[in-house]
Structure formats: C-alpha cells, structure tokens
N, C-alpha and C positions, 0 to 999 in steps of 0.2 A: 538800478543795477545791483545785483547781489555782490556781497563782499566775499572774496576768496577765503577759504578756511584759514589759510596761513595769515591773513590780515584781520580776521575777526578778533574782536577784543576778548581776552581771556576771562573766563568766569572763575574767580579764585576760590580757593579753600578758605573759609572763614575760621580763624583760630580765636577762640574765646578764652581770654586769660582771666583767672579769678583773683589775681593779685593786682591791686590798683597801683598804677604808677603814672606819673606825668612825663616820664622819659620815653619817647617813642622808640628808641633803640632797645630799651629794656622790654617794652611791651612786645616788640617784634622778635624777641630772641627765639622763641619756639617756632614761629613761622619761618624765620631765617634758617633754622636747622632743617626743617622739612624741605624748604626750597633747595638747599645745598645737597641734601641726600637724594631727593626724588625728582628734582626739577619741576616741582609744582608751584604755580603762582599762589601766594597766600595774601590775606589781609588780616591783620591782628588788631583786636580791640580788647580792652579790659573793662570789667564791671566796675561801678563806682563804689567808693566808701568801704573798701576792704584792704586797708594798707598792710595787713598781715595775712591776707589770703584766706584759705580755708584750713583750719587746724583743729576744729572740734565740732560737736554737733550744733552748737549755737551759731558759729560762723557759717557753717554749711547751710543752715536754715535761712539765714539772712541772705545768703548768696543766691539761693535757688530762683526766686522770682526775677532777680536781676539777670541771671543767665538766660532765662526764657525770653525776657524782653530784648536782650542784646541779640539773641539768635534770630528773633523775628526781624530785627533791623538789618542784620547781615544777609538773611535770606531775601528780604525785600530789595536789597541793594544788588542782588545778583550772585551771591555766593552759591557755588555748585554743590558744596557739601560743607559741613561744619564739624569742627573738633572742639570738644570741651576739654581744655588742657588742664585737667586735674584728675589725679588717679582715683579719687573718690567717686568719679562719675556723677557729680551732683546734678540733679534735675534732668538726668539723661532721658528718662521715659517721658517726662512732661515736655521736654524740648522736642522730642520726636513727634509728639502729638500736635505741637504748636506750629511746626513748619513742614513744608513739602519737599525737603531735600534730605539726603542721608545725614545722620548725626552720629558721630563717633565719640565714645568716651575713652579717654586715655587709659584708664585703669583696666577696663575690659579688653581693650586692644592689646595691652601689655600681657594680660593673662593668656589671651589666645595665642600670642607669639611664644610665650614661655612654654605652653603646653606642647608646642611643636619642637621644642629644643631639649627638654629634660624630663627626667622621671621624678625628681624631687626639687620643688621650687621654694626657695627661701625668699621672703618678702621683706624689703627694707623700706621703711617709711618714716613719717613724722608723728605717728600715733602708736600707742602700744599694741593695738590690734590692726590686722590687715583690713583694708577697705572691704566692706561686705560684698561688693560686686566682684572684686578680685578673688576673695576667699571662696565664694560660691562657684565661680568658674573653674578654679584650680581643683576643687574637690579633693580626692584622696592623694593628689600629687603635691599638695601643700605640706611643707615640712615645718615651718615656723615663721614668725614675724618678729622683727626687732626694730627698735627706735634708737638711733645713735645717741650716745650720752650727751646731754646738754641741748638736744634739739627738741623743741616743742612746737615750732611753727616754721613755715618755709623760710622766713627771713633769717632764722638761726643758722641755716646752711651757709649763709654768706660770711659768717664770722671766720677769722683766720684759722681757727681750729676745726672748722666744719669738715673739710675733706678727710682729716685724720680720724675724726670721730666716725665718719661714714665707713672708712676702710676697716677700722677696728670692729664695728658692728657686722659688716659684711663677712669678715674673716670668721667671726663666730658662727654665722649661718653655715658657711662652708664646712667648718669643723664639725658641725652637728649633723652633716649629711646632705646638705643641699648641693645639687650638681648644676643648678641654674639659679641665678639671682634675678629678681624682679624689683625694679625701683618704683616704689609705690608713692612717689611724690614727683611731680614734674619739675619742682625746684632742683632736683638732682640733675636734671638736664642742664639747667641754668649754670650750675657750677662745673659742668663738664667732667664729672667724676667717673663716668663709665669706662673710658679707656684705662684709667688708673686701676680700677677694680679688676678688669679683665687681665691686665698685665701682671698684677701682683698675685691674683688668686687662681688664674688659669681656668675659669669657668665662664660660660656665656652670661652676659648681663643685659637684661632687656630694659631699654629706655622707653618709658611710656609715650614720650613725645614722638620718637621715631617709629614706635609701633603704631600710633595713631596715624602718622603720615603714610605708613605702608598701607593701611586699610583705606585711607583716603585716595591712594593712587588707584585703587580698584574702582572707586566711585567716580573719579575724575574722568570726564570725557564720555561717561556712559550715556 
C-alpha cells in the first residue's frame, strides 16, 4: 500500500555546521532558525575538530574535506538539499560534485539576496576581507568590508561586548554609503544581532542563514 503524501516521512534539509560543538541545541541553532522562518524540516550536524570554526585560510583548508564527507553522509541519509552554514562557502563546488542533491552556500545565498535589496552592499564579517564568493557576486555593488573590533573568529562574537562591536562596525558601513548590510559570518545569526542592526541603522540586513534557508525553500519538494 502506498503511503499518502501527508504521511510520507519528510526528507529534511541538511545543515552543515563548521563550528564543532557537543551541545545538540547549539548545533541545531541555524536549522532551528530555518524551521521557524520557512517551515522546513532540517537536520543539523557539525564537522569534527573545529572548535573555533573557520576564521582563516588554514582553518578553512582543514574544514573542506570534512564538509564533503559530512555532506555525503547527510545525502546518503536522505537529505533533500544541503546548506553549508558558513559565509565563506567552504568546499561548495567540491561538495556539489560529491553529492546528487542541491548544495547551498550561505555566503553566496546572502549575496544573491542582498543584490535584490540594495544598490550598495556593506559586508560585515570576521575577516578583514569579504569572502571571495560574496565579493565576486556583489561586483560593483560592493561598498566595503569591515571586521568588528576585537573579533577574529566566530566564538569572539559570543563575548559580552560582541553585539556592541558589531553595531559600531555596521554603523561605519552605513555612514560610508552602504544602503544594505550583508552579515558575512553565520555566527552573527547565532547571536541574533540582525533585528538590532535594522532597528538602529534603518537599512535591510541580510542574514546568511536565513538567505540560505530561502533558497533551500525553492529546492525543497522539487
């Protein structure tokens, strides 16, 4: 007997976290945000041995083969699409070649959404330069990139002074001409700073996790 569509088990969106954690609630944070915003089922997993996530070229290189391996596991377990929840889009092309389901990079997803919102996009991240994938997609609509004072890796955003440092950096981007802000670190979703920035600065702020979820909503059920 066939199973009615309403009773068929959901094939989730797989969310790949690049910050290692033993806390299942912390690992599921980005997936939970996508579920709440778009009503999509998600399953979240983190790569091993990256307690500070991806914050420089060396940590990105170490993470890339782990991302591909985890993507294969999630796809084999039935994930309908995958999100690499890192604005640097690490191993995005390699992962797309390795699995037979859509793979969305949070950084390029955020850039695509930002292009639909503004004429000048300021990029706020944890490195001095904007992620290459983000910079390439924004093209001549990129205005500037800035790193909040005292922030060098994702975990620095969790410090008590993190939100204030982010707000100060974001205000500088708006003052220099940005009419849209792009959060080039998914850890900025974790600290929930987007509503604060929009309220204080009066410009759209693109969250890479929510942008990736938006694109996943087009792949889900296809």
